[in-house]
N, C-alpha and C positions, 0 to 999 in steps of 0.2 A: 702358678704353673701355666705354661703356654699350651694352648690347644692347637695341635698341629693340623687337625682337620679344618678348624676355623681359619687358620692362617693360609692354608692351601686354597680354600674356597675364596677368600678375600683376594688373594693374588690372582687367581684365575679370572675372577670378576673384573678386577681392575685392568688386567691385560685386554680383556674383551672390550671394555669400555673405551680404552685408548686406541684400539686397532679397528676391528670389524664393527664395533658399536657405533662409530662415527658415521658409517654408511647405513647401518641397520636401524638406528633409532629414528631418523627422519622417515623411513618407510613405515614405521609403526603407526603413523598418523593416518594412513590411508587404508581404505578397503581395497581389496584386490582389483575390483572392476574400476574404481576411481583411479588407482595407480596406473593400471594398464591403459585406460583412456587418455590420461594425461601424457604418458610416454608416447603413445601412438600419435596423438595430435602434434606433439613436439617433433616427433620423427617425420611426420608428413610435411610439416612446415619447413623444416630444415632440408629435407630431400627435395622439395619443390623449388626452394630458393637455390639450392645447389644445381639442380637441373637447368634452371633459367640462366644462372651464371655460366654454366658449361656451354649452353647454346650460344650465349652472347660472345664468349671467348672464341668459339669455333667460327662464328660469323665474322668477328673482327680479324681473325687470322686469315680467313679466306675472302675478305671483302672485295679485293680487286678481281678475283676469279668470279665471284658471285655477280658483281656488277656487269662484267663483260658478257656473262651468259644468262642474264636476267630475262631476256626476251625469249630464249629457247627453253627455259625451265618449266617443268610441270609443277606449278606451285601447290595445287590441291594434293597431289601425290606426296610432295615433300612434307606438307602440313600433316597429312594422314600418317606418314612414317614417324614424324616427330611425336605425334599424339600416341601412336601405338607403342613406341619406345618408352614414353612417359608412363603409360598405363602398366606396362610390363614391369618397369622399374618400381613403380608405386606398389604393385601387388607383392613383389618379392620383398621390398623394404618393409611393408606392413606385416607380412608373415614372419619375417626374421625378427622384427621388433617385438611382436606378440610372444613368440617362443622364448626369446632371450630375456625379456622383462618378466615373463611368467616364472621362468627358472630363478631369476634373481630374487623375485618377491617370495617365492616358496622357500628358497634357501635362507633368506633373511628371517622369515617367520619361524623357521626351524631353529635358527640361532637364537632368536628372541625367546622362544619357548624354553629352550635349554637354559638360557640366562635367567629367566623367571623362576624356573625350577631350582636352580642353584641359589637364587636369592631366598626362596622359601626355605631351602635347606639351611642356609646361614641364619635365617630368622629363627628356625627351630633350635639351632645350637645356642643362640643367644637366650631364647626362652628357657631352655634346659639349664643353662648356667645361672640365669636369674633365679629360677626355682630352687636349684640346689644350693646356691650361695645365700639365699635369703634367710634360712633358719638352721637347716641341717647341712652337713657335708655329704659327700657322695656315699659314705659308708652307712648312712642312716638306714636302719632296718627296724620295722615295727615289732617283729617277733623277738628280736634281741632286746628291745626296750622292755617288753613285757616280762621276759625272763629276768632281766636285771632288776626290775621293779619287785618281782616276787621274791628274789633272793635277798634284796636289801631291806625290804619292808615286811618280810614275812608273809607275803601273799596278799597284803592289803593294797587294794587299788584305790586311786583317788576318786573314782566314780561311785564307790560304795560308801554308804553312810553307816557309821558305827555308833550305836547308842551306848552310853556308859551307864 
């Protein structure tokens, strides 16, 4: 006989493993602080490289204009503005990365906790089946066994010793 609850749980677990589990299982290797630090360092490096590339593209596009006005430019003010823009972008990026990755980590942990709970539930179903199929079937009842024993053997139980 098929156990519908067991089949439902196994299907749900398999679907999770194939879809969200591919993202969630690698996150389970990290503590929250380690995961956030890794993501924030990665984000800072990528954002800094992107900012440098953006500045290089702007300079290359405007190279002719920059060279013609190089003598009249206030280079310390331009450098200060570039640095201020970088700091503002950096702070916004780090804040956004922190909150987004914290949410992802928390969601992943919730999914993994639910997955582990369902695995425990499946394990209990298997243990129950193992115990019920080992010697007696599901209808085994100790009281009925004692009544049948008394009716069949006239009230003599195996644990009593009768002297002849």
